[in-house]
LUMGU-104821 format. One record per residue (C-alpha): residue in three letters; x, y, z. Coordinates in steps of 0.05 Angstrom, whole numbers, plus 5000, padded with zeros to 4 digits. Last residue first. Example, Ala and Ser with C-alpha at 12.3 -4.5 7.8 and 13.67 -1.06 7.14 Angstrom:
REM residues 2
SER527349795143/ALA524649105156/
END
This chain:
REM residues 173
UNK846273865293/UNK845174065221/UNK844373345198/UNK837673295233/UNK835373905194/UNK836973545129/UNK833172915151/UNK827073305173/UNK827173695107/UNK827573035068/UNK821672745106/UNK817673375090/UNK819273295017/UNK816772585018/UNK810472795054/UNK809173365005/UNK807672884949/UNK801972564988/UNK802771814999/UNK798971314957/UNK792570914957/UNK788571355003/UNK791271974968/UNK787171824905/UNK780971774949/UNK782272484974/UNK783272764905/UNK776972424879/UNK772672674937/UNK775073394930/UNK773773374856/UNK766773084869/UNK765473684914/UNK767574154858/UNK762973814809/UNK763573344748/UNK769372894765/UNK767472204739/UNK770572374672/UNK777472504701/UNK780673164682/UNK779773484751/UNK783372914785/UNK789273004737/UNK789473754752/UNK789373644827/UNK794873124824/UNK798973584778/UNK798474144829/UNK800873674884/UNK806573424839/UNK808674144825/UNK808974314899/UNK812673674916/UNK817673784859/UNK818874494882/UNK820174244953/UNK824973714925/UNK828574254885/UNK829274684947/UNK832174114987/UNK837273964933/UNK839174704929/UNK840374725004/UNK835975165047/UNK837375885069/UNK836976235002/UNK830675854984/UNK826876185041/UNK825476784997/UNK819876414961/UNK815776295023/UNK809876765007/UNK810576574934/UNK809375844953/UNK803275984995/UNK800376404939/UNK801875864888/UNK798475334930/UNK792375784940/UNK792175934866/UNK792375194851/UNK786575064898/UNK782475644871/UNK783775454799/UNK781474734813/UNK775375014848/UNK773675444789/UNK774674864742/UNK770174414784/UNK764274894782/UNK759874754844/UNK761275444871/UNK765775774923/UNK769275124938/UNK772175065009/UNK779675135021/UNK781774895090/UNK779074185083/UNK781874125013/UNK788674405032/UNK789173935092/UNK787773315051/UNK791973564992/UNK798273705033/UNK799374425012/UNK799174695084/UNK803774165111/UNK808874305056/UNK808675055071/UNK809374915146/UNK815574485131/UNK818175055088/UNK817175545144/UNK820675095194/UNK826474995146/UNK827075745137/UNK826875845213/UNK832675355221/UNK836575725168/UNK835276395203/UNK837076095271/UNK843675835242/UNK845576485206/UNK847676875268/UNK852076325297/UNK854476155227/UNK856776875218/UNK860576855283/UNK863976205263/UNK865676495195/UNK868877095227/UNK872776655276/UNK875176215219/UNK877176815176/UNK880977115234/UNK884576445246/UNK886276395172/UNK889177095172/UNK893176945235/UNK895976315203/UNK897776685139/UNK901277225179/UNK905176705220/UNK907176315158/UNK909776955124/UNK913477145188/UNK916676465191/UNK918876465118/UNK921477185121/UNK925377015185/UNK928376405151/UNK930376815089/UNK933377375133/UNK937276865174/UNK940076555110/UNK941777235081/UNK945277455145/UNK949176805147/UNK951376905074/UNK953577635082/UNK960277455115/UNK961576925063/UNK959877405007/UNK964577935035/UNK970277425040/UNK968977204968/UNK969277944945/UNK975578064986/UNK978977454956/UNK977077664885/UNK980678334888/UNK977779014894/
END
């Protein structure tokens, strides 16, 4: 075969190679686009199913924060004896039980929201412990009184977390 025939063959194959390359590029783009569309539709369907679960988790965490608000906790949980340490343990155990009951909700709320809820829980426990350590606190009823008077001056820790939950739920719409 001589060089002219090889060049002639290459020139006749060149349009076919160009058309093949363009067709490959367009088919590749089409397949990627379809895959992206399918992923979007799947994600949209998953969000439609997950949205009520997320909303329910925020509702449950709001209820948890309401239940551990010291004023509501103290009125709901009566002392079994006049011993302040027993009452402190009962209050903390009640908070822990409420928290453990709602522990699974953390997968539906944001990490920042969960950390704020944890901080509110720990701050409430710390408030009860500090009130119990004061010298003027000598009975369970005095512990209740000290915690309630402490809250008259400042906001309950759970109120800040509840405000954050309301803000985060508002951003979901």
